[in-house]
C-alpha positions as CSV (number, residue, x, y, z in Angstrom):
1,M,0.0,0.0,0.0
2,P,1.5,3.4,-0.9
3,P,2.3,5.8,1.9
4,V,-0.3,8.3,3.0
5,P,0.9,12.0,2.8
6,A,2.1,13.1,6.3
7,P,-0.2,15.5,8.0
8,A,1.0,19.0,8.8
9,S,0.0,18.3,12.4
10,I,-1.3,15.5,14.6
11,D,-3.4,15.3,17.7
12,L,-2.2,13.3,20.7
13,N,-5.0,11.7,22.8
14,A,-4.8,9.6,25.9
15,D,-7.3,7.7,28.0
16,L,-7.7,9.6,31.3
17,G,-9.8,9.5,34.4
18,E,-9.5,5.7,34.5
19,G,-9.9,5.3,38.2
20,F,-12.7,4.7,40.6
21,G,-13.0,6.0,44.2
22,R,-9.6,5.8,45.8
23,W,-8.2,3.7,43.0
24,R,-6.3,5.5,40.2
25,L,-4.8,3.9,37.1
26,T,-3.6,6.9,35.1
27,D,-1.4,9.8,36.0
28,D,-3.9,12.3,34.7
29,E,-2.2,15.6,35.8
30,R,1.1,14.7,34.3
31,L,-0.3,13.3,31.1
32,L,-2.4,16.5,30.6
33,S,0.9,18.4,30.3
34,V,1.7,16.3,27.2
35,V,-1.4,15.4,25.3
36,T,-3.8,17.7,23.3
37,S,-7.0,15.7,23.8
38,A,-8.2,13.8,26.8
39,N,-10.5,10.7,26.4
40,V,-12.3,10.9,29.8
41,A,-13.8,7.7,31.2
42,C,-17.5,8.3,31.8
43,G,-18.3,5.8,34.5
44,F,-19.1,2.7,32.6
45,H,-15.7,1.1,32.4
46,A,-13.9,3.4,34.8
47,G,-14.4,6.9,36.3
48,D,-16.8,8.3,38.9
49,P,-18.3,11.8,39.3
50,V,-15.5,13.1,41.4
51,T,-12.8,11.8,39.0
52,M,-14.7,13.1,36.0
53,R,-15.0,16.6,37.5
54,R,-11.3,16.7,38.5
55,V,-10.0,15.6,35.1
56,C,-12.3,18.2,33.3
57,E,-11.0,20.9,35.6
58,R,-7.4,19.9,35.1
59,A,-7.9,19.6,31.3
60,V,-9.2,23.1,31.1
61,E,-6.3,24.4,33.1
62,A,-3.9,22.7,30.7
63,G,-5.7,23.8,27.6
64,V,-6.5,20.2,26.6
65,R,-9.7,19.3,24.7
66,I,-12.2,17.0,26.5
67,G,-13.6,13.9,24.9
68,A,-16.1,11.4,26.1
69,Q,-14.7,7.8,26.2
70,V,-17.8,5.7,26.1
71,S,-18.0,2.0,26.7
72,Y,-20.1,-1.0,27.4
73,R,-21.4,-1.1,31.0
74,D,-18.6,-3.2,32.3
75,L,-16.9,-1.7,35.4
76,A,-15.6,-5.1,36.6
77,G,-14.1,-6.0,33.3
78,F,-12.7,-2.5,32.5
79,G,-14.9,-2.4,29.4
80,R,-12.7,-5.0,27.7
81,R,-15.2,-7.9,27.8
82,A,-17.3,-8.7,24.7
83,M,-21.0,-7.9,25.4
84,D,-24.2,-8.1,23.4
85,V,-26.2,-5.0,24.1
86,P,-29.5,-4.3,22.2
87,P,-29.0,-1.3,19.8
88,A,-31.6,1.0,21.5
89,E,-30.1,0.3,24.9
90,L,-26.5,0.9,23.7
91,A,-27.5,4.2,22.0
92,A,-29.2,5.4,25.2
93,E,-26.1,4.4,27.2
94,V,-23.8,6.2,24.9
95,A,-25.9,9.4,25.1
96,Y,-26.1,9.0,28.9
97,Q,-22.3,8.9,29.2
98,I,-21.8,11.9,27.0
99,G,-24.4,13.8,29.0
100,A,-22.8,13.0,32.3
101,L,-19.3,14.2,31.2
102,E,-20.9,17.3,29.6
103,I,-22.1,18.5,33.0
104,F,-18.5,18.5,34.4
105,A,-17.0,19.9,31.2
106,R,-19.4,22.8,31.3
107,A,-18.8,23.4,35.0
108,A,-15.1,23.6,34.3
109,G,-15.7,26.2,31.5
110,S,-15.4,23.9,28.5
111,R,-17.6,21.4,26.5
112,V,-17.3,17.8,25.4
113,A,-15.6,18.1,22.0
114,Y,-15.6,14.6,20.6
115,V,-16.6,10.9,21.4
116,K,-14.4,7.8,21.3
117,P,-15.5,4.3,22.1
118,H,-13.3,2.2,24.5
119,G,-12.1,-1.3,24.7
120,A,-14.4,-4.0,23.5
121,L,-16.8,-1.5,22.1
122,Y,-14.1,0.2,20.1
123,N,-13.1,-3.1,18.5
124,R,-16.7,-4.3,18.0
125,V,-17.7,-1.3,15.9
126,V,-14.8,-1.8,13.5
127,R,-16.9,-4.4,11.7
128,D,-20.3,-4.7,13.5
129,E,-22.8,-2.6,11.5
130,E,-25.5,-2.8,14.1
131,Q,-23.4,-1.8,17.1
132,A,-21.6,0.9,15.1
133,R,-24.9,2.4,14.1
134,A,-26.1,2.3,17.8
135,V,-23.0,4.3,18.9
136,V,-23.7,6.9,16.2
137,D,-27.3,7.1,17.2
138,G,-26.2,7.7,20.8
139,V,-23.9,10.5,19.7
140,L,-26.7,12.1,17.6
141,L,-29.1,11.7,20.6
142,A,-26.6,13.6,22.8
143,G,-26.7,16.4,20.2
144,A,-24.0,19.0,19.2
145,G,-22.9,16.9,16.2
146,L,-19.8,15.7,18.0
147,P,-16.8,14.3,16.0
148,V,-16.1,10.6,16.4
149,L,-12.7,9.1,16.8
150,G,-12.1,5.6,15.5
151,L,-10.0,3.2,13.5
152,P,-9.5,4.1,9.8
153,G,-11.8,2.1,7.6
154,S,-14.1,1.1,10.4
155,R,-17.9,0.8,10.1
156,L,-18.1,3.3,12.9
157,L,-16.4,6.1,10.9
158,D,-18.3,5.2,7.8
159,I,-21.7,5.4,9.5
160,A,-20.8,8.5,11.4
161,D,-19.7,10.2,8.2
162,E,-23.0,9.2,6.5
163,A,-24.9,10.7,9.5
164,G,-23.0,14.0,9.0
165,L,-20.7,13.7,12.0
166,P,-17.1,14.8,11.6
167,V,-14.8,11.7,11.8
168,V,-11.2,11.6,13.1
169,P,-9.2,8.5,12.2
170,E,-6.6,7.5,14.8
171,A,-3.5,5.3,15.2
172,F,-1.8,3.5,18.0
173,G,1.9,3.6,18.5
174,D,1.9,0.8,21.2
175,R,-0.5,-1.6,19.5
176,A,0.3,-4.3,16.9
177,Y,-1.6,-4.2,13.6
178,T,-2.9,-6.9,11.3
179,A,-2.3,-6.8,7.6
180,S,-5.9,-5.6,7.1
181,G,-5.2,-2.5,9.3
182,T,-7.1,-3.6,12.4
183,L,-5.6,-4.0,15.9
184,V,-4.3,-7.3,17.0
185,P,-6.6,-8.5,19.8
186,R,-5.2,-8.0,23.3
187,S,-5.6,-11.7,23.9
188,S,-2.9,-12.4,21.4
189,E,0.8,-12.4,22.2
190,G,2.5,-9.3,21.2
191,A,-0.7,-7.3,20.8
192,V,0.7,-4.5,23.1
193,I,4.1,-3.2,22.2
194,T,6.1,-2.4,25.4
195,D,9.5,-1.5,24.1
196,P,9.7,2.3,24.4
197,D,12.1,2.8,21.4
198,T,9.8,0.8,19.2
199,V,6.7,2.8,20.3
200,V,8.4,6.1,19.6
201,E,9.7,4.9,16.2
202,R,6.3,3.6,15.1
203,S,4.5,6.7,16.3
204,V,6.8,9.1,14.4
205,G,6.6,6.8,11.3
206,M,2.8,6.8,11.3
207,A,2.7,10.6,11.7
208,R,5.2,11.3,9.0
209,S,4.7,8.6,6.3
210,G,1.2,7.3,7.2
211,T,2.5,3.7,7.3
212,V,3.3,1.1,10.0
213,L,4.8,-2.3,9.9
214,A,2.0,-5.0,10.4
215,R,2.7,-8.1,12.5
216,S,2.9,-10.1,9.3
217,G,5.9,-8.0,8.3
218,E,4.3,-6.0,5.5
219,R,4.0,-2.2,5.6
220,I,0.4,-0.9,5.6
221,G,-1.2,2.5,5.3
222,V,-2.5,4.1,8.4
223,R,-4.4,7.4,7.7
224,A,-4.4,9.0,11.2
225,R,-5.3,12.5,12.4
226,S,-4.9,11.6,16.0
227,L,-2.4,9.4,17.8
228,C,-3.4,7.5,20.9
229,L,-1.0,7.2,23.8
230,H,-2.3,4.7,26.4
231,G,-2.1,6.0,30.0
232,D,-2.0,2.6,31.6
233,T,1.4,1.5,30.1
234,P,4.6,1.4,32.2
235,D,6.1,4.9,32.5
236,A,3.2,6.3,30.3
237,V,4.1,9.9,31.0
238,G,7.8,9.5,30.1
239,L,6.9,7.6,27.0
240,A,4.3,10.3,26.0
241,R,6.9,13.0,26.4
242,R,9.4,11.1,24.3
243,V,6.8,10.6,21.5
244,R,5.8,14.3,21.5
245,A,9.5,15.5,21.5
246,K,10.4,13.2,18.6
247,L,7.3,14.2,16.6
248,E,8.2,17.9,17.0
249,A,11.8,17.2,16.2
250,A,10.6,15.5,13.0
251,G,8.7,18.6,11.9
252,V,5.2,17.4,12.9
253,R,3.1,20.0,14.8
254,V,1.4,18.6,17.8
255,E,-2.0,20.2,18.2
256,A,-5.7,19.3,18.7
257,F,-7.5,18.2,15.5
258,A,-9.6,20.9,13.8
C-alpha cells in the first residue's frame, strides 16, 4: 500500500480518568501536560463523578480538549469484555455517558468536544454494523454533532460520516496491527508493544509517512489525524513525552484536531 501523505499536524490523545474512588490507574495531571486531547472515562468502564470533575478541571487548566470515552457497562471488566447490548439500549447508554461528562466539562468552563469508544466496544464497531450504528445514534441523541474518533476504515467512521458527523481516524503507537489495518486482539501475544524505542519509532513513522509495519511483516497504510498514547502502560508519562518530542523534532506540529 502506498504511503499516505504526512499531516501538517497531529493530535495526541490519551485515556484519562480511568480510576474509581480511591483507585487510580492513570497519572492524569502529568499526562495532561503532554497530550492535546483527553479521552475521559464516563463511569461505565472506569471513572466516577469526582474523578470526571477533577479531570475536566485539570484539562481546562492545561488547555486540553475534553472527549467522552464511552464503553459497554462493564466496570468489573474495565470495558474489555465482549458484550451483546441491544442497539436501542446501547444508543441510550452512549448518550447518557456523553451527557454525564458534559455536566462536568461545562462546569469547568469547556464542553465535550468529541466521542471515542473504549475497549471491546471500540473493536466491535470496526466491523459490526448494528453496534456501530447504535453508537452513532447515541452521539446524535446527545446532540451537538460531535466528532467521532475511531479506526480508519471502520464501520463506525463510515456510518458517522454518513450521518453528517465529523470523523477523526486515529492510530496507536503501542499496538500491533494486522495486515488488514485492524488492531491485533489484546488476547494475542505481542498485541501490546512495550519497548519504548519501538513505540516512539512507530508513532513518528505513522505521523510522517502514514504507514506502519504490520505483525505479518508488511507495511500498511494508516491514515491518522490523532495518535493514541495509552495512559496505563509502564512509565506512560515519560513515553508520551518522548513521543511528543520526537514528533516535534521531525517537523510534525502537535495540536488538537480541527
